[in-house]
Legacy VTK file of the C-alpha trace (Angstrom):
# vtk DataFile Version 3.0
C-alpha trace
ASCII
DATASET POLYDATA
POINTS 218 float
0.000 0.000 0.000
2.787 2.431 0.813
4.516 1.553 -2.473
1.245 2.155 -4.311
1.039 5.661 -2.843
4.613 6.436 -3.915
3.743 5.300 -7.440
0.439 7.225 -7.481
2.055 10.552 -6.536
5.092 10.061 -8.778
2.688 9.687 -11.718
0.654 12.666 -10.503
3.830 14.784 -10.334
4.851 13.805 -13.873
1.383 14.608 -15.249
1.137 17.916 -13.359
4.597 18.885 -14.602
3.558 18.242 -18.198
0.405 20.340 -17.742
2.168 23.389 -16.242
5.197 23.165 -18.496
8.032 22.099 -16.204
10.324 19.078 -16.297
9.687 17.189 -13.037
12.676 14.931 -13.735
15.159 17.801 -13.596
16.159 20.073 -10.708
18.877 22.382 -12.062
18.771 24.831 -9.180
19.146 22.051 -6.616
22.196 20.905 -8.567
23.562 24.465 -8.611
23.531 24.460 -4.809
25.282 21.077 -4.752
28.016 22.400 -7.041
28.671 25.340 -4.695
28.737 22.968 -1.716
31.273 20.689 -3.395
33.474 23.689 -4.176
33.396 24.711 -0.499
34.115 21.237 0.871
36.991 20.913 -1.624
38.443 24.141 -0.259
38.092 22.765 3.268
39.983 19.635 2.193
42.758 21.874 0.896
42.845 24.643 3.524
41.257 23.061 6.614
38.716 25.917 6.924
35.716 27.231 5.032
36.065 30.680 3.405
35.782 33.494 5.935
32.931 36.003 5.720
32.683 39.549 7.043
29.436 40.266 8.919
27.465 43.391 8.148
26.648 43.703 11.842
27.200 41.849 15.131
24.697 42.474 17.918
23.556 40.438 20.945
25.679 37.499 19.810
23.977 37.425 16.392
25.982 38.064 13.220
24.153 39.436 10.196
25.468 38.713 6.704
24.386 40.151 3.361
25.875 40.306 -0.116
26.814 43.790 -1.438
23.563 44.255 -3.389
21.265 43.331 -0.517
23.439 45.257 1.944
23.172 48.412 -0.182
19.406 48.073 -0.536
18.990 47.620 3.221
21.307 50.515 4.053
19.090 52.762 1.929
15.996 51.702 3.909
17.261 51.114 7.468
16.998 54.257 9.628
19.969 53.143 11.739
22.551 50.384 11.708
21.017 48.047 14.264
19.789 44.480 14.038
16.209 45.638 14.540
16.498 48.257 11.788
18.120 45.887 9.305
15.563 43.175 10.038
12.711 45.645 9.655
14.156 46.976 6.405
14.541 43.467 5.014
10.994 42.423 5.892
9.584 45.716 4.604
10.542 44.499 1.130
7.645 42.013 1.307
4.961 43.080 -1.151
1.502 41.658 -1.988
2.018 38.405 -3.886
5.419 37.739 -2.286
6.187 35.015 0.234
8.491 34.821 3.251
10.666 31.758 3.844
12.694 30.931 6.952
15.605 28.636 6.028
16.967 27.029 9.171
20.281 25.174 9.235
19.659 24.428 12.915
18.870 21.386 15.039
15.249 20.457 14.385
14.123 20.162 17.989
10.774 21.121 19.515
11.949 24.472 20.920
13.536 25.593 17.665
10.482 24.558 15.660
8.202 26.453 18.058
10.310 29.641 17.824
10.472 29.579 14.035
6.763 28.844 13.717
6.054 31.801 16.017
8.175 34.010 13.720
6.400 32.644 10.670
3.009 33.375 12.200
4.040 36.955 12.994
5.099 37.472 9.375
1.867 35.946 8.088
-0.239 38.186 10.338
1.731 41.381 9.734
2.292 41.173 5.968
-0.550 38.884 4.825
1.747 36.835 2.605
2.410 33.121 2.258
5.039 31.855 4.700
7.115 28.727 5.152
9.715 27.228 7.479
12.226 24.715 6.161
15.099 22.908 7.853
18.281 22.494 5.842
19.567 20.594 4.141
16.327 18.605 3.761
14.295 21.437 2.168
16.859 21.808 -0.623
15.306 18.884 -2.499
11.723 20.155 -2.267
10.930 23.840 -1.837
14.597 24.719 -2.424
14.153 24.215 -6.161
11.243 26.675 -6.193
13.119 29.251 -4.124
15.940 29.446 -6.639
14.249 28.404 -9.884
10.827 29.960 -9.400
9.793 33.613 -9.591
11.786 36.172 -7.599
8.922 36.717 -5.161
10.577 35.288 -2.056
12.053 37.196 0.878
14.395 34.875 2.739
15.937 34.672 6.195
18.629 32.012 6.509
19.579 30.877 10.012
22.897 29.198 10.828
24.709 28.442 14.079
27.903 27.018 15.545
27.286 23.288 15.337
29.349 21.094 17.643
31.880 18.736 16.106
30.079 15.710 14.695
30.986 12.461 12.972
33.747 12.613 10.428
32.844 11.880 6.824
34.751 8.664 5.982
37.688 9.287 3.685
37.443 13.079 4.086
39.127 15.724 6.175
35.794 17.274 7.199
32.895 16.215 9.401
29.158 16.430 8.848
28.843 19.803 10.599
31.266 21.228 8.007
29.128 19.723 5.228
26.023 21.393 6.659
27.801 24.748 6.934
28.991 24.384 3.328
25.460 23.537 2.199
24.140 26.674 3.893
26.830 28.845 2.300
26.348 27.197 -1.088
22.586 27.642 -1.029
22.966 31.273 0.004
25.389 31.930 -2.858
22.922 30.559 -5.404
20.058 32.610 -3.945
22.267 35.699 -4.251
23.216 34.819 -7.833
19.505 34.542 -8.652
18.962 38.075 -7.336
16.901 37.006 -4.333
16.169 39.184 -1.292
18.031 37.261 1.387
19.795 37.787 4.728
21.743 35.323 6.844
21.540 35.401 10.617
24.282 33.431 12.374
23.076 32.627 15.880
26.350 31.406 17.405
26.113 28.781 20.144
23.083 30.043 22.081
20.470 29.241 19.463
17.502 29.347 21.851
18.517 32.726 23.264
19.174 34.194 19.812
15.826 33.011 18.469
14.045 34.446 21.502
15.776 37.805 20.907
14.826 37.809 17.224
11.232 36.964 18.073
11.144 39.956 20.428
12.518 42.187 17.668
9.849 40.962 15.269
LINES 1 219
218 0 1 2 3 4 5 6 7 8 9 10 11 12 13 14 15 16 17 18 19 20 21 22 23 24 25 26 27 28 29 30 31 32 33 34 35 36 37 38 39 40 41 42 43 44 45 46 47 48 49 50 51 52 53 54 55 56 57 58 59 60 61 62 63 64 65 66 67 68 69 70 71 72 73 74 75 76 77 78 79 80 81 82 83 84 85 86 87 88 89 90 91 92 93 94 95 96 97 98 99 100 101 102 103 104 105 106 107 108 109 110 111 112 113 114 115 116 117 118 119 120 121 122 123 124 125 126 127 128 129 130 131 132 133 134 135 136 137 138 139 140 141 142 143 144 145 146 147 148 149 150 151 152 153 154 155 156 157 158 159 160 161 162 163 164 165 166 167 168 169 170 171 172 173 174 175 176 177 178 179 180 181 182 183 184 185 186 187 188 189 190 191 192 193 194 195 196 197 198 199 200 201 202 203 204 205 206 207 208 209 210 211 212 213 214 215 216 217
């Protein structure tokens, strides 16, 4: 019965793809993220570290990152250079017909889920737009394709943190926490290349405290 359901919805996906004019057997923007990730893990193999990044702002233990284009757009909107102002400026770019997506490269535990869902609900109520929460890297193979390959109507907040050392990847110099960090960086790079409105919030080690602070700001 479970196999029958897999088959039913695989056929449904193929038929729906034909009707709306997409190839459901191809996911080029998912592959683009994988390519960036492989480049980053290869650099880690060579150098022992991932490429360094310069935060736009550090406040309350939270580091905010933005590419030059997004940083310039936010600087033109934000009344002052604070986390609250930057966050408000970023979210103010939501327009009717847009959607807001929270991309969390965090541990998927009950407290984290509850905090992110509370943020999502605030965005839904305030801006009256579609909202979603996805945990990386799992969302990359579902909604991740739409985020990068669909229309440029998304406003994204990516969340990362300092993951503890985890199991080493056999035959490699890096461990799985490095792979996850590379996947987050790679996905962000592709979103930026696609001209998306995106910010990254690095929460450090105190994820619960940082999320609580961000929820208060929202």
